[in-house]
C-alpha positions in Angstrom: 2.8 7.3 -68.3 -0.6 8.7 -68.8 -4.0 7.2 -68.0 -7.0 7.2 -70.4 -8.1 10.5 -68.9 -4.9 12.1 -70.0 -3.6 12.3 -66.4 0.0 11.5 -65.7 0.6 8.6 -63.4 4.2 8.0 -62.2 5.6 4.5 -62.3 6.7 3.9 -58.7 7.8 0.3 -59.1 11.4 0.8 -58.1 14.2 -1.6 -57.2 13.8 -1.4 -53.5 16.5 -3.3 -51.6 17.2 -1.8 -48.1 20.7 -1.2 -46.9 20.5 -1.5 -43.1 22.8 -1.3 -40.1 22.1 -4.9 -39.2 21.9 -6.2 -42.8 18.6 -7.8 -42.2 17.6 -7.6 -45.9 21.0 -8.9 -47.1 22.6 -5.5 -47.6 24.6 -4.4 -44.6 25.8 -0.8 -44.2 29.5 -0.9 -45.1 31.8 2.0 -45.9 33.2 2.0 -49.5 30.9 -0.9 -50.5 28.2 1.1 -52.3 28.1 4.0 -54.8 25.3 6.5 -54.9 24.5 7.5 -58.5 22.8 10.8 -59.1 22.2 13.5 -61.7 22.3 17.2 -60.7 19.3 17.9 -62.9 16.9 15.4 -61.2 15.1 16.8 -58.1 14.9 13.4 -56.4 18.6 12.8 -56.9 19.4 16.4 -55.8 17.6 15.7 -52.5 19.8 12.7 -51.9 22.9 14.7 -52.6 21.9 17.3 -50.1 21.2 14.8 -47.3 24.5 12.9 -48.0 26.4 16.2 -47.8 24.7 17.5 -44.7 25.3 14.2 -42.8 28.9 14.0 -43.9 28.7 10.6 -45.6 31.2 11.5 -48.4 33.9 9.2 -47.0 31.5 6.2 -46.4 29.4 6.4 -49.6 31.0 7.5 -52.8 29.0 9.3 -55.5 28.9 9.1 -59.3 27.3 11.9 -61.3 25.5 11.3 -64.6 25.4 14.0 -67.3 22.4 16.4 -67.5 20.7 14.7 -70.5 19.6 11.2 -71.2 17.5 9.3 -73.8 14.8 6.7 -73.4 17.3 4.0 -72.5 19.3 5.4 -69.7 21.1 8.1 -67.7 24.8 7.9 -68.6 28.2 9.0 -67.4 29.0 11.4 -70.1 30.9 13.7 -67.8 33.6 11.2 -66.9 36.8 10.4 -68.8 36.0 7.9 -71.5 32.3 8.4 -70.6 32.5 5.6 -68.0 32.0 5.9 -64.3 35.5 5.4 -62.8 34.3 3.1 -60.0 31.5 1.1 -61.7 33.2 0.9 -65.2 29.9 1.5 -67.0 28.7 4.1 -69.5 25.0 3.7 -69.0 23.4 3.3 -65.6 21.1 0.7 -67.3 24.1 -1.7 -67.2 23.9 -1.7 -63.4 20.2 -2.2 -63.4 20.7 -5.2 -65.7 23.3 -6.7 -63.5 20.8 -6.6 -60.7 17.9 -7.8 -62.8 18.9 -9.6 -66.0 16.6 -8.5 -68.8 15.5 -5.4 -66.8 12.8 -3.7 -68.8 11.6 -0.8 -66.7 12.7 2.8 -66.4 16.2 3.7 -65.3 16.0 6.3 -62.6 18.2 8.3 -60.2 19.1 8.3 -57.4 20.3 4.7 -57.3 22.6 3.0 -54.9 24.9 0.3 -56.5 26.6 -2.5 -54.8 30.2 -2.0 -56.1 31.4 -5.7 -55.8 28.5 -7.1 -57.9 27.9 -3.9 -60.0 24.1 -4.2 -59.5 21.6 -1.6 -58.3 20.4 -2.3 -54.7 17.8 0.4 -54.6 16.4 3.2 -56.6 13.6 4.0 -54.2 14.1 7.7 -53.5 11.4 7.6 -50.9 13.5 5.4 -48.6 17.1 6.3 -49.6 17.3 9.5 -47.6 15.5 8.1 -44.6 18.0 5.2 -44.5 20.9 7.6 -44.9 19.5 9.5 -41.9 19.0 6.4 -39.7 20.7 3.2 -40.9 24.0 5.0 -41.7 24.1 6.9 -38.4 27.4 5.3 -37.4 29.1 7.2 -40.2 27.6 10.6 -39.8 29.9 13.5 -39.2 30.1 14.9 -35.7 27.3 17.4 -35.2 25.3 16.2 -38.2 21.7 17.4 -38.1 18.8 15.2 -37.2 16.6 15.6 -40.2 14.0 13.1 -39.1 13.6 13.7 -35.4 11.2 11.3 -33.6 8.9 14.0 -32.2 8.3 15.5 -35.6 8.1 12.3 -37.8 4.3 12.3 -37.9 4.2 15.9 -38.9 7.0 15.5 -41.4 5.2 12.7 -43.2 1.8 14.4 -43.1 3.1 17.6 -44.8 5.4 15.6 -47.1 2.5 13.5 -48.4 0.7 16.6 -49.5 3.9 18.2 -50.9 4.7 15.0 -52.9 1.3 14.6 -54.4 0.5 18.2 -55.4 3.9 19.8 -55.7 6.8 17.4 -56.2 4.8 15.1 -58.5 2.2 17.8 -59.2 4.4 19.8 -61.5 4.9 16.6 -63.6 1.1 16.0 -63.6 0.8 19.5 -65.1 3.7 19.1 -67.6 2.9 15.6 -68.7 -0.9 15.9 -68.9 -2.4 14.7 -72.1 -5.8 16.4 -71.8 -7.0 19.9 -70.8 -9.1 18.4 -68.0 -6.1 16.6 -66.5 -4.0 19.7 -66.7 -6.6 21.9 -65.2 -7.0 19.6 -62.2 -3.3 19.2 -61.7 -2.5 23.0 -61.9 -5.4 23.8 -59.6 -4.1 21.4 -56.9 -0.6 22.6 -57.4 -1.3 26.3 -56.7 -3.8 25.6 -54.0 -1.1 23.7 -52.2 1.5 26.4 -52.8 -0.9 29.0 -51.4 -1.3 26.7 -48.3 2.4 26.4 -47.9 2.8 30.2 -48.2 0.4 30.7 -45.4 2.1 28.0 -43.3 5.5 29.6 -43.7 4.1 32.9 -42.5 3.8 31.4 -39.0 7.1 29.4 -38.9 10.5 29.5 -40.3 10.4 26.0 -41.8 7.7 23.5 -42.6 7.7 21.8 -39.3 8.8 24.7 -37.0 12.1 26.4 -36.4 14.4 23.6 -37.6 15.2 22.2 -41.0 13.9 18.6 -41.5 13.5 16.0 -44.2 10.3 17.7 -45.2 12.1 20.9 -46.2 14.5 19.2 -48.5 11.7 17.3 -50.1 10.0 20.7 -51.0 13.2 22.6 -51.7 14.3 20.7 -54.8 11.0 21.5 -56.5 10.9 25.1 -55.5 14.5 25.5 -56.8 13.4 24.3 -60.3 10.0 26.0 -60.4 10.7 29.4 -61.9 13.5 28.4 -64.3 11.8 25.2 -65.6 8.3 24.4 -64.4 6.7 27.8 -65.1 7.5 27.6 -68.8 8.2 24.0 -69.8 5.4 22.5 -67.6 2.9 25.3 -67.9 2.9 26.0 -64.2 2.5 29.7 -64.9 -0.3 30.9 -62.7 2.3 32.4 -60.4 6.0 32.1 -59.9 7.7 31.3 -56.6 9.1 34.8 -56.9 5.5 36.0 -56.4 5.2 34.3 -53.1 7.1 36.3 -50.3 7.3 33.5 -47.8 8.2 30.8 -50.2 10.8 33.1 -51.8 12.3 33.8 -48.3 12.3 30.1 -47.5 13.9 29.1 -50.8 16.6 31.7 -50.4 17.4 30.7 -46.8 17.6 27.0 -47.6 19.9 27.5 -50.6 22.2 30.0 -48.9 24.6 27.6 -47.2 27.8 26.5 -49.0 27.0 22.8 -48.5 23.8 23.2 -50.4 25.3 25.4 -53.1 27.7 22.5 -53.9 24.7 20.3 -54.9 23.1 22.9 -57.2 23.9 23.3 -60.9 21.4 25.4 -62.8 23.1 24.6 -66.1 22.5 20.9 -65.5 18.9 21.5 -64.3 17.9 23.5 -67.3 19.6 21.4 -69.9 18.3 18.2 -68.3 14.6 19.3 -68.7 14.7 21.3 -71.9 17.0 19.0 -73.8 15.8 15.6 -72.6 12.0 16.1 -72.7 11.8 16.4 -76.5 8.1 15.3 -76.5 7.4 18.6 -74.7 10.2 20.8 -76.2 11.0 19.2 -79.6 13.6 21.9 -80.6 15.7 21.3 -77.4 16.2 25.0 -77.1 17.2 26.0 -73.5 15.9 29.4 -72.4 18.5 31.9 -71.1 16.5 33.2 -68.1 15.3 33.9 -65.6 18.4 35.9 -64.5 17.6 35.4 -60.8 18.0 31.7 -61.1 21.5 31.7 -62.6 
C-alpha cells in the first residue's frame, strides 16, 4: 500500500500464532503436525527454506511449495498434481487462511505455517518463524546444526538486521512501489547508502557479525540474490549492481556456494514471480533473459 506521499508502506499485520516447545500459546511443537508453505520466488519464504534446511528440520516439518506467480487473491499450488497441495488438499493458500479466520480479508502471504489437522494457518509472521525454528524446534535439529542466533551475538544481529530490513529488504520495495518521485528518491538514496555501509563492513569481517554465519546473513542474502536479476531493472534500483560491489559480491557468492543453499534457489521462479505477478509495474509480463551471471 502507498501513503499520500507516494511512499510504500508494507502491511505487517500478519497471523502471528507462536509454535513453541512448551505450547504456551496453544500451538506445541510436534513433528508432522504442521506444514510450512513457501514460494521459491519470495525472499521472505526463501529465508525460511534456508533455515529449515540448515537445521535439518525436513523430517519434522513438511513443506509445500506454491507456484512462482499469483494474482491478487492468493498464492496457489499450481506445481502439484491436480493443482492441490497433497497434504492440505487446497488449491489456493487463501483457503487455509480462511479456515483460520473465517471471512479473512487481508493479504495472503508466504511463508506460512499451517496446522494440518485443522487446515488453518497458525502464523505468517516471517519475522518470528525463523527465530522459532532456531529455538523452539531445537529438539528436532539435526546433529551438528549451526546456531544461527547465538546468545552473545543476538544484540548485534538485531541491530544490523533492523537497518538491513528497513533500507534493503523492504527498501527495494519502497523503490519499486513508490508512487512519487520524492518517495522513490528518498528510498533509493537510503538503499544505496546502506549497501555502501555494508560493503565497508564486509571489508573488515567475513560475515555481518564476524567470522560465522548468523540469522543476519540469511536476512540480507535473499535480497542480494534477487538484486541484479530483478530489483535493478524492475524496481529501478539501478544506481549500482551488487556485481559492482567487490565485498558484497564475494559475500553473496560464498553464502550461495553450498549445496544445501543451492537447493533452495530457483532463478526461474524468482524472475517469473516478479516480472509476471507485478503487472502494475510490468504490464506486459515479459521476463528478461539476463543477466547471464544470475542463471
